[in-house]
C-alpha positions in Angstrom: 18.4 -27.4 -122.5 16.7 -24.9 -120.3 14.7 -22.1 -122.4 15.9 -18.5 -121.9 13.4 -15.6 -121.8 14.7 -12.0 -122.2 12.4 -9.5 -120.7 13.2 -6.0 -121.8 12.0 -3.5 -119.2 11.6 -6.4 -116.7 12.0 -4.3 -113.5 8.9 -2.3 -114.2 5.6 -3.1 -112.6 4.3 -4.9 -115.7 7.5 -6.5 -116.8 8.1 -7.8 -113.2 4.6 -9.2 -113.2 5.2 -11.0 -116.6 8.6 -12.4 -115.0 6.7 -13.7 -112.1 4.2 -15.5 -114.2 6.8 -17.2 -116.4 8.7 -18.3 -113.3 5.7 -19.7 -111.8 4.5 -21.6 -114.8 7.7 -22.6 -116.7 11.3 -23.6 -115.8 12.8 -21.0 -118.0 15.9 -19.0 -117.2 14.6 -15.4 -117.2 16.8 -12.3 -117.9 15.5 -9.0 -117.1 17.0 -5.9 -118.3 17.2 -2.4 -116.8 19.3 0.6 -117.2 19.6 0.8 -113.3 20.7 -2.7 -112.1 20.5 -1.6 -108.4 16.6 -1.0 -108.9 16.4 -4.8 -110.2 17.7 -6.4 -107.0 14.2 -6.4 -105.4 12.8 -8.2 -108.5 15.6 -10.7 -108.5 15.2 -11.5 -104.8 11.3 -12.2 -105.2 11.9 -14.4 -108.2 15.0 -16.2 -107.0 17.5 -18.3 -109.0 15.6 -18.4 -112.2 16.2 -14.7 -112.8 19.3 -12.9 -114.0 19.6 -9.0 -114.2 21.2 -7.6 -117.3 22.3 -4.0 -117.6 21.0 -2.9 -121.1 20.1 0.4 -122.8 17.7 -0.2 -125.8 19.6 2.4 -127.7 22.7 0.2 -127.6 21.8 -1.9 -130.6 24.9 -4.2 -130.6 24.5 -5.2 -127.0 20.7 -5.6 -127.6 21.3 -7.9 -130.6 23.8 -10.0 -128.5 21.3 -10.3 -125.7 18.5 -11.3 -128.1 20.6 -13.8 -129.9 21.2 -15.5 -126.6 17.4 -16.1 -125.9 14.7 -18.3 -127.0 12.0 -15.7 -126.5 11.9 -11.9 -126.1 9.2 -10.1 -124.2 9.2 -6.3 -124.8 7.8 -4.5 -121.9 9.8 -1.2 -122.0 7.3 1.3 -122.5 5.7 3.8 -123.1 5.4 2.4 -126.7 4.4 5.9 -128.2 8.1 6.5 -128.3 9.4 3.1 -129.5 10.1 1.9 -133.0 10.1 -1.7 -134.0 13.9 -2.2 -133.7 13.5 -4.9 -131.2 11.0 -7.0 -133.2 13.3 -6.5 -136.3 16.3 -7.9 -134.4 14.1 -10.8 -133.2 13.3 -11.6 -136.8 17.0 -11.3 -137.9 18.0 -13.8 -135.0 15.1 -16.2 -135.4 13.8 -15.5 -132.0 10.1 -15.5 -131.0 8.6 -12.2 -129.7 5.9 -11.0 -127.5 5.2 -7.4 -126.4 2.9 -5.6 -124.0 2.5 -2.6 -126.3 -0.8 -0.5 -125.9 -0.4 2.2 -128.6 -1.8 2.0 -132.2 1.1 3.7 -133.6 3.7 1.1 -132.4 1.1 -1.6 -133.3 1.2 -0.6 -137.0 5.0 -0.3 -137.0 5.2 -4.0 -135.8 2.5 -5.3 -138.1 4.5 -4.0 -141.1 7.0 -6.9 -140.3 4.3 -9.5 -141.0 5.9 -11.1 -144.0 9.5 -10.8 -142.8 8.6 -12.7 -139.5 6.5 -15.3 -141.4 9.5 -16.0 -143.8 11.9 -16.2 -140.8 9.6 -18.7 -139.0 9.3 -16.2 -136.1 6.1 -16.1 -134.1 5.5 -12.4 -132.9 2.4 -11.4 -131.0 1.9 -7.7 -130.1 -0.5 -6.1 -127.5 -0.5 -9.0 -125.1 -1.4 -8.4 -121.5 -4.8 -7.5 -120.0 -6.1 -4.7 -122.3 -5.1 -5.2 -124.9 -4.5 -8.9 -124.5 -6.9 -10.9 -122.6 -9.6 -8.5 -123.6 -8.9 -9.3 -127.5 -9.4 -13.1 -126.6 -12.7 -12.3 -125.0 -13.9 -10.6 -128.0 -12.8 -13.5 -130.2 -14.7 -15.9 -128.0 -17.7 -13.8 -128.5 -17.4 -13.3 -132.2 -17.2 -17.2 -132.6 -20.6 -17.4 -131.0 -22.3 -15.9 -134.3 -22.9 -16.7 -137.7 -22.0 -13.1 -138.5 -20.7 -10.7 -135.8 -21.6 -7.0 -136.5 -20.7 -4.9 -133.4 -18.0 -5.0 -130.7 -18.3 -2.9 -127.6 -15.1 -3.0 -125.3 -15.2 -1.4 -121.9 -12.3 -1.3 -119.4 -12.4 0.2 -115.8 -9.3 0.4 -113.6 -9.2 1.3 -109.9 -6.5 3.8 -108.8 -3.1 3.0 -110.5 -4.0 -0.4 -111.3 -0.8 -1.5 -109.5 1.1 -0.1 -112.4 3.8 2.4 -112.4 4.5 5.9 -113.9 4.8 4.5 -117.3 1.3 3.6 -117.5 0.2 7.1 -116.3 2.3 8.5 -119.1 0.5 6.3 -121.7 -2.8 7.7 -120.5 -1.8 11.2 -121.1 -0.1 10.5 -124.3 -3.3 9.0 -125.5 -5.1 12.3 -125.1 -3.0 14.2 -127.5 -5.1 14.2 -130.6 -8.3 12.6 -132.1 -8.1 9.1 -133.4 -9.9 7.0 -136.0 -12.6 4.5 -135.0 -14.5 2.0 -137.1 -18.2 3.1 -136.9 -20.9 1.9 -139.0 -18.7 0.5 -141.7 -16.4 3.5 -142.0 -13.4 5.2 -140.3 -14.5 8.3 -138.3 -12.5 10.6 -136.2 -13.3 10.5 -132.3 -12.0 12.8 -129.7 -10.3 11.0 -126.7 -12.1 10.9 -123.4 -15.3 11.9 -125.0 -19.0 10.4 -125.0 -19.1 9.6 -121.4 -21.2 6.4 -121.0 -22.6 4.4 -118.0 -21.6 0.6 -118.2 -22.8 -2.1 -115.8 -19.7 -4.1 -114.6 -19.6 -6.9 -112.1 -19.2 -6.2 -108.5 -17.3 -4.5 -106.8 -17.5 -1.9 -109.8 -21.2 -1.9 -110.5 -22.4 1.0 -112.6 -19.3 2.9 -113.9 -18.4 5.4 -116.4 -16.1 5.0 -119.5 -15.0 7.3 -122.4 -13.6 6.7 -125.9 -9.9 5.9 -125.7 -7.3 5.3 -128.4 -6.4 1.7 -128.3 -4.9 -0.8 -130.8 -7.9 -2.8 -130.7 -9.7 -0.1 -132.5 -8.1 -1.2 -135.7 -7.0 -4.7 -135.1 -10.5 -6.0 -134.3 -12.1 -4.7 -137.6 -9.2 -6.4 -139.4 -9.4 -9.7 -137.7 -13.3 -9.8 -138.0 -14.3 -8.2 -141.3 -17.9 -8.6 -140.9 -17.9 -6.2 -138.0 -19.2 -2.8 -138.8 -18.7 -1.0 -135.5 -15.8 -1.4 -132.8 -16.1 0.8 -129.6 -13.2 1.0 -127.2 -13.8 2.9 -124.0 -11.9 3.3 -120.7 -12.6 4.7 -117.3 -11.2 5.0 -113.8 -12.3 4.6 -110.3 -12.9 6.7 -108.3 -14.9 8.7 -110.8 -13.2 12.0 -109.9 -10.1 10.7 -111.8 -12.4 10.5 -115.0 -13.2 14.1 -114.5 -9.7 15.1 -114.1 -8.8 13.2 -117.3 -11.5 14.7 -119.2 -10.4 18.3 -118.2 -6.8 17.4 -119.4 -8.2 16.1 -122.6 -10.7 19.0 -123.4 -9.5 22.0 -121.4 -5.8 21.9 -121.4 -4.2 23.9 -124.3 -3.2 21.3 -127.0 0.2 22.7 -127.4 0.8 22.0 -123.6 -0.4 18.4 -124.0 2.1 17.9 -126.8 5.1 18.7 -124.4 7.1 15.9 -122.8 7.5 18.0 -119.6 3.8 18.5 -119.3 3.2 14.7 -119.7 5.8 13.8 -117.1 4.3 16.4 -114.7 0.9 14.9 -115.1 2.1 11.4 -115.0 3.9 11.8 -111.6 1.1 13.9 -110.0 -1.5 11.3 -110.9 0.8 8.5 -109.7 1.3 10.3 -106.5 -2.5 10.8 -106.0 -3.3 7.2 -106.7 -0.6 6.1 -104.2 -2.9 7.6 -101.6 -6.4 6.6 -103.2 -5.3 3.0 -103.9 -5.8 2.1 -100.1 -9.6 2.6 -100.4 -10.2 2.2 -104.3 -8.1 -1.0 -104.8 -5.8 -1.5 -107.8 -8.0 -3.8 -109.9 -9.4 -4.1 -113.2 -12.8 -5.0 -114.9 -13.4 -5.8 -118.5 -16.8 -5.9 -120.3 -17.0 -7.3 -123.9 -20.3 -7.1 -125.8 -20.4 -8.7 -129.3 -23.6 -8.4 -131.3 -24.6 -10.1 -134.4 -26.7 -12.6 -136.3 -27.2 -16.1 -134.8 -29.5 -18.5 -136.6 -31.4 -15.6 -138.2 -31.9 -13.7 -134.9 -30.1 -10.5 -133.6 -28.5 -11.2 -130.2 -25.7 -10.0 -128.0 -23.1 -12.1 -126.2 -21.5 -10.4 -123.1 -18.4 -11.6 -121.3 -17.0 -10.0 -118.2 -13.9 -10.3 -116.1 -12.6 -8.9 -112.6 -9.2 -9.1 -111.3 -7.9 -7.5 -108.1 -4.6 -6.3 -109.4 -4.3 -5.0 -113.1 -0.5 -5.5 -113.2 -0.7 -9.0 -112.2 -3.6 -9.7 -114.8 -1.4 -8.2 -117.4 1.4 -10.6 -116.4 -0.9 -13.5 -116.6 -2.0 -12.4 -120.2 1.6 -12.2 -121.5 3.1 -14.9 -119.3 0.6 -17.5 -120.5 1.5 -16.8 -124.1 5.2 -17.1 -123.3 4.3 -20.4 -121.6 2.6 -21.7 -124.6 5.3 -20.7 -127.1 8.1 -22.2 -124.9 5.9 -25.5 -124.7 5.4 -25.4 -128.6 1.5 -25.2 -128.1 1.5 -22.0 -129.9 3.2 -21.4 -133.3 2.0 -19.0 -135.9 4.9 -17.4 -137.9 4.2 -13.8 -138.7 3.3 -10.7 -136.6 -0.2 -10.9 -135.1 -2.6 -9.1 -132.6 -3.7 -11.6 -129.8 -7.1 -12.1 -131.5 -5.5 -13.5 -134.6 -2.9 -15.7 -133.0 -4.4 -17.3 -129.9 -7.2 -20.0 -130.4 -10.0 -19.9 -127.8 -9.0 -23.2 -126.5 -5.7 -22.0 -125.5 -7.2 -18.9 -124.1 -9.5 -21.0 -121.9 -6.5 -23.0 -120.6 -4.6 -19.9 -119.8 -7.1 -18.2 -117.7 -8.4 -21.4 -115.9 -4.8 -22.3 -114.9 -4.3 -18.8 -113.3 -7.6 -18.9 -111.5 -9.2 -16.1 -113.7 -12.9 -16.5 -114.2 -15.1 -15.2 -116.9 -18.8 -14.6 -116.7 -20.8 -15.1 -119.9 -24.5 -14.1 -120.7 -26.8 -13.6 -123.7 -28.5 -10.2 -123.6 
């Protein structure tokens, strides 16, 4: 029988990119959900007969339960995940359905990981934080860690051009991430870090070159130390291109009154203004992404650093590749690990290499 994949939030930029990847690399039936079916017509037309559109509100638990029960795999892409609980994952466990999500916020990740034992007992493989960052970036780190006898330090940097090809939801996520300090694993202890602080120049591959990044609250900040216990420091930094967006974001993080940044109306205003601006600058900045992963540690008694970099011309499509490839492996039976996991815990490096090679994504490696 043909496998059925339910993509929650499938009409969004990220969700539709995931749907496109799954349609390209599998024969699965794809059901994308939306609260506004008319808006999904374009997605359905681009993907063809493999796709159905289902009108669904995540708040309607009974309709959601029925939709999940009819699927072989659920992909949760209905962000922003700051506002979500783990009810979708819970229903998947109850129904015995495998689960992926494109979540990108630590609070949601912790809620999902709390279902580890329940998913394991149900035989459900659930992988959180799939996509590009987090997602492919986590696998880049895992590959780096595996080069060492004892990995000790991880430095992850991301740079996105303009909107990255994503929608308003991603803009909301950025500003929601500025609301309060977060904990980072530094020198073997948890320390508070202010978002969008400690500007640092990082050398990315062309066309990015030397670009600036800042501390940003990502799930990797705590999943990587848990996955790799010998690591004493994990740095996660993010930046935008052109650079003036970094300065505007820094102002929002440090100059705007904190009570203002806690208001949903302010977040909505900033998200829509930012998206309008990037619609203009996308024409000359592009919508791509670059990732730089540096892992340092002990290799045969010598301290060394292993650096891997990746560039993709469209951030949303790259995210679709990250999630879509895991969906493909789950449907093909190549990936099975009951429980709830971050990508670096669930995906072997050999499968990661298969995923990116089949999608034409290239990594560059060097020892520093």
